[in-house]
N, CA, C and O atoms as CSV, one atom per row, in Angstrom:
chain,resi,resn,atom,element,x,y,z
A,1,MET,N,N,116.576,147.918,95.384
A,1,MET,CA,C,116.401,147.596,96.782
A,1,MET,C,C,117.573,148.222,97.534
A,1,MET,O,O,118.727,148.098,97.122
A,2,MET,N,N,117.274,148.872,98.601
A,2,MET,CA,C,118.311,149.527,99.399
A,2,MET,C,C,118.547,148.724,100.655
A,2,MET,O,O,117.613,148.207,101.266
A,3,PHE,N,N,119.772,148.629,101.022
A,3,PHE,CA,C,120.136,147.943,102.249
A,3,PHE,C,C,120.524,148.979,103.292
A,3,PHE,O,O,121.224,149.950,103.003
A,4,ALA,N,N,120.067,148.753,104.476
A,4,ALA,CA,C,120.406,149.667,105.558
A,4,ALA,C,C,121.830,149.394,106.017
A,4,ALA,O,O,122.244,148.242,106.150
A,5,GLN,N,N,122.558,150.446,106.252
A,5,GLN,CA,C,123.918,150.284,106.743
A,5,GLN,C,C,123.881,150.113,108.248
A,5,GLN,O,O,123.129,150.787,108.951
A,6,SER,N,N,124.691,149.216,108.717
A,6,SER,CA,C,124.719,148.986,110.156
A,6,SER,C,C,125.585,150.040,110.822
A,6,SER,O,O,126.591,150.482,110.268
A,7,ASP,N,N,125.182,150.427,112.003
A,7,ASP,CA,C,125.963,151.388,112.775
A,7,ASP,C,C,127.040,150.632,113.519
A,7,ASP,O,O,126.750,149.830,114.406
A,8,GLU,N,N,128.279,150.890,113.155
A,8,GLU,CA,C,129.384,150.231,113.835
A,8,GLU,C,C,129.869,151.145,114.952
A,8,GLU,O,O,130.172,152.318,114.736
A,9,THR,N,N,129.931,150.589,116.120
A,9,THR,CA,C,130.429,151.379,117.243
A,9,THR,C,C,131.849,150.945,117.539
A,9,THR,O,O,132.173,149.758,117.518
A,10,THR,N,N,132.674,151.912,117.811
A,10,THR,CA,C,134.068,151.644,118.109
A,10,THR,C,C,134.315,151.962,119.573
A,10,THR,O,O,133.963,153.036,120.060
A,11,VAL,N,N,134.913,151.032,120.251
A,11,VAL,CA,C,135.240,151.233,121.657
A,11,VAL,C,C,136.673,151.730,121.725
A,11,VAL,O,O,137.594,151.084,121.226
A,12,LYS,N,N,136.849,152.881,122.347
A,12,LYS,CA,C,138.192,153.443,122.481
A,12,LYS,C,C,138.626,153.308,123.926
A,12,LYS,O,O,137.904,153.689,124.849
A,13,PHE,N,N,139.809,152.765,124.106
A,13,PHE,CA,C,140.367,152.580,125.440
A,13,PHE,C,C,141.337,153.716,125.741
A,13,PHE,O,O,141.952,154.270,124.830
A,14,PRO,N,N,141.469,154.054,126.993
A,14,PRO,CA,C,142.457,155.078,127.349
A,14,PRO,C,C,143.871,154.589,127.015
A,14,PRO,O,O,144.107,153.389,126.880
A,15,ALA,N,N,144.782,155.512,126.888
A,15,ALA,CA,C,146.164,155.172,126.551
A,15,ALA,C,C,146.742,154.249,127.609
A,15,ALA,O,O,146.548,154.469,128.804
A,16,GLY,N,N,147.447,153.226,127.177
A,16,GLY,CA,C,148.060,152.281,128.104
A,16,GLY,C,C,147.130,151.170,128.547
A,16,GLY,O,O,147.562,150.260,129.256
A,17,HIS,N,N,145.874,151.214,128.156
A,17,HIS,CA,C,144.911,150.182,128.549
A,17,HIS,C,C,144.816,149.148,127.436
A,17,HIS,O,O,144.738,149.507,126.261
A,18,GLN,N,N,144.820,147.904,127.785
A,18,GLN,CA,C,144.686,146.842,126.792
A,18,GLN,C,C,143.402,146.081,127.055
A,18,GLN,O,O,142.998,145.880,128.200
A,19,ALA,N,N,142.776,145.669,125.981
A,19,ALA,CA,C,141.546,144.890,126.120
A,19,ALA,C,C,141.886,143.532,126.702
A,19,ALA,O,O,142.889,142.918,126.336
A,20,GLN,N,N,141.046,143.074,127.606
A,20,GLN,CA,C,141.286,141.773,128.227
A,20,GLN,C,C,140.538,140.699,127.456
A,20,GLN,O,O,139.431,140.915,126.962
A,21,ARG,N,N,141.163,139.551,127.367
A,21,ARG,CA,C,140.536,138.415,126.692
A,21,ARG,C,C,139.751,137.596,127.685
A,21,ARG,O,O,140.027,137.582,128.884
A,22,HIS,N,N,138.771,136.922,127.148
A,22,HIS,CA,C,138.021,135.992,127.983
A,22,HIS,C,C,138.893,134.780,128.251
A,22,HIS,O,O,139.690,134.398,127.395
A,23,PRO,N,N,138.764,134.177,129.400
A,23,PRO,CA,C,139.603,133.008,129.684
A,23,PRO,C,C,139.288,131.824,128.774
A,23,PRO,O,O,140.139,130.954,128.588
A,24,GLU,N,N,138.078,131.772,128.201
A,24,GLU,CA,C,137.721,130.639,127.334
A,24,GLU,C,C,138.390,130.739,125.972
A,24,GLU,O,O,138.674,129.717,125.348
A,25,SER,N,N,138.646,131.959,125.503
A,25,SER,CA,C,139.220,132.105,124.169
A,25,SER,C,C,140.719,131.834,124.217
A,25,SER,O,O,141.399,132.129,125.200
A,26,SER,N,N,141.198,131.272,123.140
A,26,SER,CA,C,142.627,130.989,123.059
A,26,SER,C,C,143.117,131.357,121.672
A,26,SER,O,O,142.325,131.716,120.801
A,27,SER,N,N,144.397,131.269,121.474
A,27,SER,CA,C,144.963,131.609,120.172
A,27,SER,C,C,144.873,130.437,119.195
A,27,SER,O,O,145.234,130.590,118.028
A,28,LEU,N,N,144.408,129.293,119.634
A,28,LEU,CA,C,144.278,128.130,118.762
A,28,LEU,C,C,143.055,128.278,117.867
A,28,LEU,O,O,142.050,128.853,118.285
A,29,PRO,N,N,143.128,127.768,116.640
A,29,PRO,CA,C,141.956,127.840,115.765
A,29,PRO,C,C,140.853,126.909,116.263
A,29,PRO,O,O,141.109,125.933,116.969
A,30,SER,N,N,139.641,127.231,115.882
A,30,SER,CA,C,138.523,126.395,116.305
A,30,SER,C,C,138.559,125.061,115.555
A,30,SER,O,O,139.255,124.923,114.549
A,31,ALA,N,N,137.816,124.102,116.048
A,31,ALA,CA,C,137.810,122.766,115.443
A,31,ALA,C,C,137.237,122.801,114.033
A,31,ALA,O,O,137.733,122.107,113.146
A,32,SER,N,N,136.200,123.603,113.819
A,32,SER,CA,C,135.593,123.645,112.488
A,32,SER,C,C,136.538,124.265,111.462
A,32,SER,O,O,136.634,123.770,110.339
A,33,SER,N,N,137.235,125.338,111.825
A,33,SER,CA,C,138.168,125.934,110.865
A,33,SER,C,C,139.356,125.013,110.611
A,33,SER,O,O,139.899,124.991,109.506
A,34,LEU,N,N,139.757,124.262,111.610
A,34,LEU,CA,C,140.844,123.304,111.433
A,34,LEU,C,C,140.419,122.175,110.492
A,34,LEU,O,O,141.188,121.770,109.621
A,35,LEU,N,N,139.203,121.671,110.665
A,35,LEU,CA,C,138.709,120.604,109.786
A,35,LEU,C,C,138.545,121.094,108.353
A,35,LEU,O,O,138.855,120.371,107.406
A,36,ILE,N,N,138.062,122.309,108.196
A,36,ILE,CA,C,137.894,122.855,106.851
A,36,ILE,C,C,139.245,123.019,106.168
A,36,ILE,O,O,139.393,122.685,104.992
A,37,SER,N,N,140.223,123.527,106.895
A,37,SER,CA,C,141.537,123.715,106.284
A,37,SER,C,C,142.203,122.383,105.959
A,37,SER,O,O,142.929,122.286,104.969
A,38,LEU,N,N,141.970,121.362,106.767
A,38,LEU,CA,C,142.550,120.049,106.477
A,38,LEU,C,C,141.827,119.344,105.335
A,38,LEU,O,O,142.434,118.539,104.630
A,39,ALA,N,N,140.550,119.629,105.141
A,39,ALA,CA,C,139.771,118.950,104.106
A,39,ALA,C,C,139.871,119.632,102.748
A,39,ALA,O,O,139.495,119.031,101.741
A,40,THR,N,N,140.361,120.851,102.686
A,40,THR,CA,C,140.386,121.595,101.429
A,40,THR,C,C,141.309,120.954,100.397
A,40,THR,O,O,140.902,120.756,99.253
A,41,ALA,N,N,142.520,120.634,100.770
A,41,ALA,CA,C,143.483,120.070,99.816
A,41,ALA,C,C,143.019,118.730,99.237
A,41,ALA,O,O,143.088,118.556,98.021
A,42,PRO,N,N,142.547,117.770,100.052
A,42,PRO,CA,C,142.085,116.517,99.453
A,42,PRO,C,C,140.878,116.687,98.528
A,42,PRO,O,O,140.757,115.976,97.530
A,43,VAL,N,N,139.997,117.613,98.850
A,43,VAL,CA,C,138.835,117.842,97.983
A,43,VAL,C,C,139.282,118.412,96.644
A,43,VAL,O,O,138.816,117.969,95.594
A,44,LEU,N,N,140.179,119.386,96.674
A,44,LEU,CA,C,140.675,119.960,95.425
A,44,LEU,C,C,141.449,118.935,94.603
A,44,LEU,O,O,141.305,118.879,93.382
A,45,LEU,N,N,142.262,118.131,95.263
A,45,LEU,CA,C,142.984,117.071,94.546
A,45,LEU,C,C,142.015,116.049,93.960
A,45,LEU,O,O,142.245,115.533,92.866
A,46,GLY,N,N,140.949,115.757,94.671
A,46,GLY,CA,C,139.938,114.832,94.160
A,46,GLY,C,C,139.247,115.367,92.923
A,46,GLY,O,O,138.987,114.618,91.981
A,47,ILE,N,N,138.948,116.653,92.916
A,47,ILE,CA,C,138.297,117.258,91.749
A,47,ILE,C,C,139.232,117.235,90.548
A,47,ILE,O,O,138.832,116.838,89.453
A,48,VAL,N,N,140.472,117.657,90.749
A,48,VAL,CA,C,141.442,117.676,89.650
A,48,VAL,C,C,141.741,116.250,89.182
A,48,VAL,O,O,141.822,115.993,87.981
A,49,GLY,N,N,141.901,115.331,90.123
A,49,GLY,CA,C,142.153,113.935,89.761
A,49,GLY,C,C,140.981,113.307,89.037
A,49,GLY,O,O,141.173,112.516,88.113
A,50,GLY,N,N,139.773,113.647,89.444
A,50,GLY,CA,C,138.579,113.126,88.774
A,50,GLY,C,C,138.483,113.602,87.340
A,50,GLY,O,O,138.110,112.840,86.447
A,51,ARG,N,N,138.819,114.862,87.121
A,51,ARG,CA,C,138.797,115.381,85.750
A,51,ARG,C,C,139.855,114.692,84.892
A,51,ARG,O,O,139.594,114.325,83.746
A,52,ALA,N,N,141.051,114.520,85.454
A,52,ALA,CA,C,142.123,113.862,84.701
A,52,ALA,C,C,141.761,112.411,84.399
A,52,ALA,O,O,142.004,111.924,83.295
A,53,LEU,N,N,141.184,111.724,85.376
A,53,LEU,CA,C,140.776,110.336,85.168
A,53,LEU,C,C,139.673,110.239,84.124
A,53,LEU,O,O,139.678,109.327,83.297
A,54,SER,N,N,138.737,111.165,84.157
A,54,SER,CA,C,137.659,111.176,83.177
A,54,SER,C,C,138.197,111.378,81.767
A,54,SER,O,O,137.768,110.704,80.831
A,55,GLU,N,N,139.134,112.302,81.616
A,55,GLU,CA,C,139.726,112.535,80.303
A,55,GLU,C,C,140.523,111.319,79.838
A,55,GLU,O,O,140.485,110.970,78.658
A,56,PHE,N,N,141.244,110.671,80.752
A,56,PHE,CA,C,142.021,109.481,80.403
A,56,PHE,C,C,141.110,108.348,79.938
A,56,PHE,O,O,141.396,107.687,78.940
A,57,VAL,N,N,140.022,108.127,80.658
A,57,VAL,CA,C,139.100,107.043,80.292
A,57,VAL,C,C,138.443,107.334,78.947
A,57,VAL,O,O,138.225,106.422,78.150
A,58,GLN,N,N,138.127,108.596,78.696
A,58,GLN,CA,C,137.538,108.952,77.411
A,58,GLN,C,C,138.529,108.703,76.273
A,58,GLN,O,O,138.149,108.164,75.234
A,59,GLN,N,N,139.785,109.086,76.456
A,59,GLN,CA,C,140.799,108.849,75.431
A,59,GLN,C,C,141.056,107.358,75.234
A,59,GLN,O,O,141.274,106.903,74.111
A,60,LEU,N,N,141.031,106.603,76.327
A,60,LEU,CA,C,141.194,105.154,76.236
A,60,LEU,C,C,140.047,104.527,75.451
A,60,LEU,O,O,140.257,103.611,74.657
A,61,GLY,N,N,138.845,105.021,75.674
A,61,GLY,CA,C,137.689,104.523,74.931
A,61,GLY,C,C,137.797,104.816,73.450
A,61,GLY,O,O,137.469,103.967,72.621
A,62,LEU,N,N,138.254,106.012,73.110
A,62,LEU,CA,C,138.427,106.342,71.695
A,62,LEU,C,C,139.512,105.485,71.053
A,62,LEU,O,O,139.360,105.043,69.914
A,63,ALA,N,N,140.602,105.247,71.774
A,63,ALA,CA,C,141.681,104.417,71.234
A,63,ALA,C,C,141.225,102.976,71.041
A,63,ALA,O,O,141.546,102.354,70.028
A,64,SER,N,N,140.479,102.443,72.004
A,64,SER,CA,C,140.009,101.061,71.860
A,64,SER,C,C,138.973,100.951,70.751
A,64,SER,O,O,138.893,99.922,70.080
A,65,GLU,N,N,138.191,101.983,70.554
A,65,GLU,CA,C,137.225,101.972,69.456
A,65,GLU,C,C,137.945,101.912,68.116
A,65,GLU,O,O,137.533,101.177,67.219
A,66,GLU,N,N,139.011,102.677,67.980
A,66,GLU,CA,C,139.794,102.641,66.747
A,66,GLU,C,C,140.459,101.282,66.553
A,66,GLU,O,O,140.535,100.784,65.430
A,67,LEU,N,N,140.937,100.683,67.631
A,67,LEU,CA,C,141.574,99.377,67.552
A,67,LEU,C,C,140.574,98.316,67.114
A,67,LEU,O,O,140.864,97.517,66.223
A,68,PHE,N,N,139.396,98.304,67.738
A,68,PHE,CA,C,138.394,97.294,67.394
A,68,PHE,C,C,137.785,97.546,66.025
A,68,PHE,O,O,137.311,96.606,65.386
A,69,ARG,N,N,137.783,98.765,65.567
A,69,ARG,CA,C,137.271,99.043,64.231
A,69,ARG,C,C,138.178,98.392,63.187
A,69,ARG,O,O,137.688,97.867,62.187
A,70,ALA,N,N,139.475,98.419,63.403
A,70,ALA,CA,C,140.412,97.801,62.465
A,70,ALA,C,C,140.330,96.282,62.530
A,70,ALA,O,O,140.481,95.620,61.503
A,71,ILE,N,N,140.093,95.709,63.719
A,71,ILE,CA,C,139.997,94.257,63.863
A,71,ILE,C,C,138.704,93.734,63.258
A,71,ILE,O,O,138.704,92.663,62.652
A,72,ALA,N,N,137.616,94.450,63.405
A,72,ALA,CA,C,136.315,93.975,62.949
A,72,ALA,C,C,136.125,94.141,61.446
A,72,ALA,O,O,135.196,93.573,60.872
A,73,CYS,N,N,136.974,94.891,60.826
A,73,CYS,CA,C,136.840,95.130,59.403
A,73,CYS,C,C,137.345,93.890,58.641
A,73,CYS,O,O,138.548,93.632,58.655
A,74,PRO,N,N,136.475,93.119,57.981
A,74,PRO,CA,C,136.907,91.857,57.371
A,74,PRO,C,C,137.841,92.039,56.177
A,74,PRO,O,O,138.684,91.176,55.934
A,75,PHE,N,N,137.721,93.107,55.444
A,75,PHE,CA,C,138.543,93.251,54.249
A,75,PHE,C,C,139.947,93.763,54.556
A,75,PHE,O,O,140.796,93.773,53.664
A,76,SER,N,N,140.215,94.185,55.775
A,76,SER,CA,C,141.561,94.662,56.073
A,76,SER,C,C,142.537,93.503,56.287
A,76,SER,O,O,143.738,93.668,56.076
A,77,ALA,N,N,142.040,92.332,56.703
A,77,ALA,CA,C,142.917,91.200,56.973
A,77,ALA,C,C,143.205,90.390,55.710
A,77,ALA,O,O,144.277,89.798,55.583
A,78,PHE,N,N,142.263,90.363,54.787
A,78,PHE,CA,C,142.421,89.527,53.596
A,78,PHE,C,C,142.477,90.399,52.352
A,78,PHE,O,O,141.543,91.143,52.052
A,79,GLN,N,N,143.562,90.297,51.651
A,79,GLN,CA,C,143.693,91.004,50.385
A,79,GLN,C,C,143.456,89.993,49.267
A,79,GLN,O,O,144.115,88.954,49.228
A,80,THR,N,N,142.537,90.277,48.370
A,80,THR,CA,C,142.273,89.342,47.268
A,80,THR,C,C,142.707,89.892,45.944
A,80,THR,O,O,142.553,89.227,44.920
């Protein structure tokens, strides 16, 4: 499948001429980009923290299984 290339037009200004900005535009970031940048770190920390918590709970489960296996074994407590 072939994709058509878009024709990019370049506007050239005479020397000493500067492009004028619209009065509505400002140098401040938009609200959506600001929200995305503020939400990125907590989401990444949540993913990493969730993985660490999952691994911890799994290891805790294995340790408790080993502990209860030794307690439930009747011949380990009584030597005859």
